[in-house]
C-alpha positions as CSV (number, residue, x, y, z in Angstrom):
1,M,-7.4,-3.6,19.6
2,N,-8.6,0.2,18.3
3,R,-6.0,2.3,17.3
4,P,-6.6,5.8,19.3
5,A,-6.7,9.0,17.2
6,V,-3.1,10.2,16.2
7,P,-2.3,13.9,16.4
8,P,-0.7,15.1,12.9
9,Q,2.9,13.6,13.0
10,D,6.2,15.1,12.2
11,Y,7.3,12.5,9.8
12,S,10.7,13.6,9.9
13,V,10.9,12.0,13.4
14,N,8.2,8.9,13.2
15,P,6.6,7.0,10.5
16,F,2.9,6.6,10.4
17,I,3.1,2.9,8.6
18,V,5.8,0.4,9.1
19,I,5.9,-2.6,6.6
20,W,8.2,-5.5,7.6
21,E,8.5,-8.2,4.8
22,V,9.0,-10.9,7.4
23,T,9.9,-13.3,4.8
24,R,10.5,-13.6,0.8
25,A,9.3,-17.2,0.6
26,C,5.8,-17.4,-1.2
27,A,4.1,-20.0,-3.2
28,L,2.9,-17.8,-6.0
29,K,4.3,-16.4,-9.1
30,C,3.0,-13.1,-9.5
31,L,3.6,-11.2,-12.7
32,H,4.5,-7.8,-11.0
33,C,5.9,-9.2,-7.9
34,R,8.3,-6.5,-6.0
35,A,10.2,-9.1,-4.2
36,E,10.6,-11.7,-6.9
37,A,9.6,-14.2,-4.0
38,Q,11.0,-17.7,-4.1
39,Y,9.5,-21.0,-2.7
40,R,12.1,-21.1,0.3
41,A,12.7,-18.9,2.7
42,D,16.3,-16.8,2.8
43,P,18.3,-18.7,5.7
44,N,19.6,-14.8,6.7
45,Q,16.2,-13.6,7.5
46,L,15.8,-12.0,10.9
47,S,15.5,-14.6,13.4
48,P,12.8,-14.8,16.3
49,E,14.5,-12.9,18.6
50,E,15.9,-10.2,16.0
51,G,12.2,-10.0,14.8
52,K,11.2,-9.1,18.4
53,A,14.1,-6.8,18.8
54,L,12.9,-5.1,15.7
55,I,9.3,-4.7,17.1
56,D,11.0,-3.3,20.0
57,R,12.6,-0.5,18.0
58,I,9.6,0.2,16.1
59,A,7.1,0.6,19.1
60,L,9.6,3.2,20.2
61,M,8.3,5.3,17.2
62,N,5.1,7.1,18.3
63,P,4.2,4.1,17.8
64,P,3.3,3.6,13.8
65,L,0.9,1.1,12.2
66,L,2.7,-2.0,11.5
67,V,2.0,-4.3,8.5
68,F,3.5,-8.1,8.3
69,T,4.0,-8.5,4.2
70,G,6.4,-11.0,2.2
71,G,6.6,-13.0,0.1
72,D,4.0,-14.8,2.1
73,P,3.9,-14.0,6.0
74,L,2.0,-17.6,6.5
75,M,5.3,-19.1,5.5
76,R,7.0,-17.9,8.4
77,P,6.0,-20.5,11.1
78,D,6.9,-18.2,14.2
79,L,4.4,-15.2,12.5
80,F,1.7,-15.5,15.4
81,E,4.3,-15.3,17.9
82,L,5.9,-12.2,16.7
83,A,2.3,-10.8,16.1
84,R,1.3,-11.7,19.6
85,Y,4.3,-10.3,20.9
86,A,3.7,-6.8,19.1
87,I,0.1,-6.5,20.0
88,E,0.1,-7.8,23.5
89,E,3.5,-7.1,24.6
90,K,4.3,-3.6,22.8
91,G,0.4,-2.5,22.1
92,L,1.0,-2.2,18.2
93,S,-1.9,-2.5,15.8
94,V,-0.9,-5.6,13.5
95,S,-2.4,-6.0,9.8
96,M,-1.3,-8.7,7.5
97,T,-1.0,-9.1,4.1
98,P,-0.8,-13.1,3.6
99,S,-1.0,-15.0,0.0
100,A,-3.9,-16.5,-1.1
101,T,-2.5,-20.1,-0.9
102,P,-3.5,-23.5,0.7
103,R,-1.9,-22.2,4.0
104,V,-5.0,-19.7,4.6
105,T,-7.3,-22.4,6.3
106,H,-9.6,-21.3,8.8
107,S,-7.4,-22.2,11.6
108,A,-4.9,-19.7,10.6
109,V,-7.7,-17.2,10.3
110,E,-8.6,-18.4,14.0
111,K,-5.3,-17.7,15.1
112,A,-5.3,-14.4,13.5
113,K,-8.4,-13.3,15.4
114,E,-7.1,-14.9,18.5
115,V,-3.7,-12.7,18.4
116,G,-6.1,-9.7,17.8
117,L,-4.7,-8.8,14.5
118,S,-6.5,-5.6,13.3
119,R,-6.8,-6.3,9.7
120,W,-6.2,-9.0,7.2
121,A,-5.5,-7.7,3.5
122,F,-6.1,-10.2,0.5
123,S,-5.2,-9.1,-3.1
124,L,-7.7,-9.3,-5.7
125,D,-6.6,-8.3,-9.3
126,G,-9.4,-9.5,-11.3
127,S,-13.1,-9.8,-10.9
128,C,-13.1,-13.2,-12.1
129,A,-10.8,-16.1,-11.9
130,E,-9.4,-15.6,-15.7
131,I,-8.1,-12.2,-14.9
132,H,-6.7,-12.7,-11.1
133,D,-5.1,-16.0,-11.6
134,H,-3.1,-14.9,-14.8
135,F,-1.8,-12.0,-13.1
136,R,-1.0,-14.1,-10.1
137,G,0.6,-16.7,-12.0
138,T,-1.3,-19.5,-10.1
139,P,-4.1,-21.5,-11.3
140,G,-7.1,-21.2,-8.6
141,S,-5.7,-18.4,-7.0
142,F,-9.3,-16.5,-7.0
143,D,-11.0,-19.2,-5.6
144,T,-8.2,-19.8,-2.6
145,T,-8.7,-15.8,-2.1
146,L,-12.7,-15.9,-2.0
147,R,-12.5,-19.0,0.6
148,G,-10.2,-16.6,2.7
149,I,-12.3,-13.9,2.7
150,G,-15.2,-16.2,3.6
151,Y,-13.5,-17.2,6.7
152,L,-12.7,-13.6,7.4
153,Q,-16.5,-12.7,7.2
154,E,-16.9,-15.8,9.3
155,L,-14.7,-14.6,12.4
156,G,-15.4,-11.2,12.0
157,I,-11.9,-9.9,10.9
158,P,-12.1,-6.5,8.8
159,I,-11.2,-6.9,5.3
160,Q,-8.9,-5.1,3.3
161,I,-8.8,-5.5,-0.5
162,N,-5.7,-4.7,-2.5
163,T,-5.6,-4.2,-5.8
164,T,-2.9,-3.6,-8.4
165,V,-3.8,-1.0,-11.4
166,S,-2.0,-2.5,-14.5
167,R,-3.1,-3.1,-17.9
168,Y,-3.9,-6.5,-17.0
169,N,-7.1,-5.1,-15.3
170,L,-7.8,-1.5,-16.3
171,Q,-11.1,-2.6,-18.0
172,D,-11.8,-4.6,-14.9
173,L,-11.8,-2.2,-12.2
174,Q,-15.8,-1.6,-11.9
175,A,-16.4,-5.0,-11.9
176,I,-13.6,-5.7,-8.9
177,A,-15.1,-2.5,-6.9
178,E,-18.5,-4.4,-7.1
179,R,-16.9,-7.6,-5.7
180,V,-14.9,-5.5,-3.0
181,K,-18.7,-4.4,-1.9
182,Q,-20.2,-7.7,-1.7
183,M,-17.2,-9.1,0.2
184,G,-18.0,-6.4,3.4
185,A,-14.3,-4.8,3.0
186,V,-13.8,-1.9,5.1
187,L,-11.0,-0.5,2.5
188,W,-10.4,-0.9,-1.1
189,S,-6.3,-0.1,-1.7
190,L,-5.2,0.5,-5.2
191,F,-1.6,-0.3,-5.5
192,F,-0.6,1.7,-9.1
193,L,1.9,-0.5,-10.5
194,V,5.6,0.7,-10.7
195,P,8.2,-1.3,-12.8
196,T,10.4,-3.1,-10.3
197,G,11.2,-6.7,-9.5
198,R,8.9,-8.6,-11.7
199,A,6.7,-5.8,-12.9
200,A,7.7,-4.4,-16.2
201,Q,7.3,-0.6,-17.4
202,K,5.1,-2.0,-20.4
203,D,2.7,-3.1,-17.6
204,M,1.8,0.3,-16.5
205,I,-0.6,2.4,-17.7
206,D,0.1,5.9,-19.1
207,A,-0.5,9.2,-17.5
208,D,-3.7,10.3,-18.9
209,E,-5.3,6.6,-17.6
210,H,-3.7,7.0,-14.2
211,E,-5.7,10.6,-14.2
212,A,-9.0,8.9,-15.4
213,V,-8.3,5.9,-12.5
214,L,-8.1,8.7,-9.8
215,R,-10.6,10.8,-10.7
216,W,-12.8,7.6,-11.3
217,L,-11.9,6.4,-7.9
218,Y,-12.7,9.7,-6.0
219,E,-16.2,9.1,-7.3
220,T,-16.4,5.7,-5.8
221,G,-15.2,6.3,-2.6
222,Q,-18.2,8.5,-2.5
223,R,-20.6,6.2,-3.2
224,M,-19.1,2.8,-1.7
225,P,-19.5,1.7,2.0
226,Y,-16.0,1.0,2.0
227,G,-13.2,3.2,1.9
228,V,-10.4,3.9,-0.6
229,K,-6.9,4.4,-0.7
230,A,-4.1,4.7,-3.4
231,T,-0.5,3.5,-3.0
232,E,2.5,4.8,-5.2
233,A,0.1,7.5,-6.6
234,P,0.2,10.4,-4.3
235,H,-1.1,12.8,-6.6
236,Y,-4.4,10.9,-6.0
237,R,-4.4,13.7,-3.0
238,R,-4.1,16.4,-5.5
239,V,-7.1,15.1,-7.8
240,A,-9.1,14.5,-4.8
241,T,-8.9,18.3,-3.7
242,Q,-9.8,19.4,-7.0
243,M,-12.7,17.4,-7.4
244,A,-13.9,18.3,-4.0
245,Q,-13.4,22.0,-4.9
246,E,-15.6,21.5,-7.9
247,K,-19.3,22.4,-8.1
248,T,-20.1,18.9,-10.4
249,H,-17.7,16.1,-10.2
250,T,-17.1,14.6,-13.8
251,A,-15.4,11.2,-13.5
252,S,-14.7,9.8,-16.6
253,Q,-17.5,7.9,-18.4
254,K,-14.9,5.4,-19.8
255,L,-14.8,4.2,-16.0
256,S,-18.1,5.0,-14.5
257,D,-21.5,6.7,-15.0
258,L,-23.1,5.3,-11.9
259,P,-25.0,7.3,-9.4
260,K,-22.3,9.6,-7.3
261,T,-24.0,10.4,-3.9
262,A,-24.5,7.6,-1.0
263,P,-26.9,8.5,2.4
264,P,-24.6,9.9,5.1
265,G,-23.2,7.4,7.9
266,F,-23.1,4.5,5.2
267,K,-19.4,3.9,5.6
268,R,-18.4,0.7,7.4
269,T,-15.9,1.7,10.0
270,D,-12.4,1.5,9.5
271,V,-11.1,1.2,13.2
272,L,-7.3,1.6,12.0
273,G,-8.2,5.2,10.7
274,R,-6.3,7.2,8.4
275,A,-2.9,9.1,7.9
276,P,-3.4,12.8,9.7
277,K,-1.4,13.9,6.4
278,G,-0.2,12.3,3.2
279,V,2.1,9.6,3.3
280,N,4.9,8.8,0.7
281,D,8.0,6.9,0.3
282,G,10.5,7.6,2.9
283,D,7.8,10.6,4.1
284,G,5.7,8.5,6.9
285,F,6.4,5.5,5.2
286,L,9.1,2.9,6.0
287,F,9.7,-0.5,4.7
288,I,12.0,-3.4,6.2
289,S,13.1,-6.4,4.1
290,H,13.6,-10.0,5.5
291,V,17.2,-9.7,6.0
292,G,16.8,-6.4,7.9
293,D,17.6,-4.3,5.3
294,V,15.5,-0.6,5.4
295,Y,14.0,0.8,2.4
296,P,11.9,4.3,1.9
297,S,9.4,1.7,0.8
298,G,9.2,-1.7,-0.8
299,F,8.9,-0.4,-4.2
300,L,12.0,2.2,-3.8
301,P,14.7,-0.4,-3.8
302,L,17.7,2.3,-2.2
303,R,18.9,0.7,1.2
304,C,19.2,3.0,3.7
305,G,20.9,0.9,6.5
306,N,20.2,-2.5,8.2
307,V,18.7,-2.6,11.8
308,R,21.4,-5.2,12.4
309,E,23.8,-2.7,12.3
310,Q,21.7,0.2,13.2
311,A,18.6,1.4,15.6
312,L,15.4,1.2,13.0
313,E,14.9,5.2,14.3
314,D,18.2,6.7,13.6
315,I,18.1,4.9,10.0
316,Y,14.6,6.4,9.4
317,R,15.7,10.2,10.9
318,E,19.5,10.3,9.5
319,S,19.8,8.4,6.6
320,D,20.6,11.1,3.2
321,I,18.2,9.3,1.5
322,M,15.1,9.8,3.6
323,R,16.0,13.2,4.5
324,N,16.1,14.0,0.8
325,L,12.4,12.3,0.1
326,R,10.9,14.5,3.3
327,D,12.7,17.7,1.7
328,K,10.2,18.4,-1.1
329,S,12.4,21.4,-2.5
330,Q,14.9,19.0,-3.7
331,L,12.1,17.5,-6.1
332,K,13.2,18.1,-9.8
333,G,11.3,18.8,-13.4
334,K,7.3,19.3,-13.0
335,C,7.3,18.3,-9.8
336,G,9.8,20.4,-7.9
337,V,7.6,23.7,-9.7
338,C,4.2,22.0,-8.7
339,E,1.8,24.0,-6.4
340,Y,0.6,20.5,-5.0
341,K,4.2,19.3,-4.6
342,R,4.0,19.2,-0.4
343,L,0.5,17.9,-0.6
344,C,1.5,15.1,-3.2
345,G,5.2,15.1,-3.9
346,G,4.9,12.5,-7.0
347,S,5.9,8.7,-6.9
348,R,9.1,8.7,-5.6
349,A,9.8,4.8,-6.6
350,R,8.2,5.1,-10.0
351,A,10.6,8.0,-10.6
352,Y,13.5,5.8,-9.7
353,A,12.2,3.0,-11.7
354,V,11.7,5.0,-14.9
355,T,14.5,7.4,-14.9
356,G,17.1,6.2,-12.3
357,D,16.7,9.7,-10.0
358,Y,14.2,9.1,-7.5
359,L,14.1,13.0,-7.0
360,A,12.8,13.1,-10.6
361,S,9.2,14.0,-12.1
362,D,6.5,11.5,-11.5
363,P,6.6,10.1,-15.3
364,V,2.4,9.1,-14.7
365,C,1.4,12.2,-13.5
366,A,-0.6,14.4,-16.2
367,Y,-1.0,17.5,-14.6
368,I,0.5,20.7,-15.5
369,P,1.6,23.3,-13.0
370,Q,0.4,26.7,-13.0
371,V,3.7,27.9,-13.3
372,W,4.1,25.8,-16.7
373,R,0.9,26.6,-17.9
374,G,1.6,30.4,-17.7
375,E,4.6,30.3,-19.4
376,Q,3.1,28.4,-22.1
377,E,0.5,31.0,-22.4
378,T,3.1,34.1,-22.5
């Protein structure tokens, strides 16, 4: 189902994207797992009836894009029933991010296509089994991922590849980018690690490395046939703006010295489209846990309410935490005085994970605001 063109939204009213953690059950043991997933489903997870009621509320909010995540969504028995309800009954555009396990069968992918799933996203955290399987904590995960992608290619389901950027794969990003090209993906989404859940601060790359990767990512997006997106790195919008204004692009030679141009019309079609303006934690972005708790994102563990107790739209619109996140005048430190704060806003999840204050400066942004540079010069 193609998503119609969406006019610029007021994110204080409706989010652009809603992520629902349909279950926390998962067979993998990923080093960075936000959810600290477990092998069995929580008996208190939303029931099928509660899930459909939640979908009803989501459909009232513009509607946004809906993503089923986990844990592993395929470990929820009623997953495709919920997807069919959301797509056929409520007209939602639904994507899914299952884990690469033996549950990713040809039959499961056929069901996804049958119900009208807009996109299937797989995680690829290394260009080879050694790197990927170490990151995922499960031998054979790399081969299972490639097999699942083969099913998607065969059945014509649009492919999104997610990669978590960390110290484990920093020097492998170029090789992963080439893999993504070979797979025929429409989107490569890079998740910049936030030290929450199982992820540790020592796994996170530093500010200068973030800047180098973001500049390289912009260049990669210019020459690859797929789109690129950065999650928990809103300063990518600042980097892209700066680089677009430069007469000559100067991406880090440590990561890429490949040609910087591509023929017009070379991009693969992305039927979901992109947000009309920047999305950030609680600002166009909304996360619902397996038990119905509502958060600004899956990486920012500040509970704003529960859908069993309150309407989802009321939580999103009225929660003090959500409202603070959307008010950029509340930002502190470097982010608070930055001329790009409305375009960027910094990762609120990373600020919270590192400092304990979700309104503090993003600790991995290397940019010095003009006002600070002016003070230093004088």
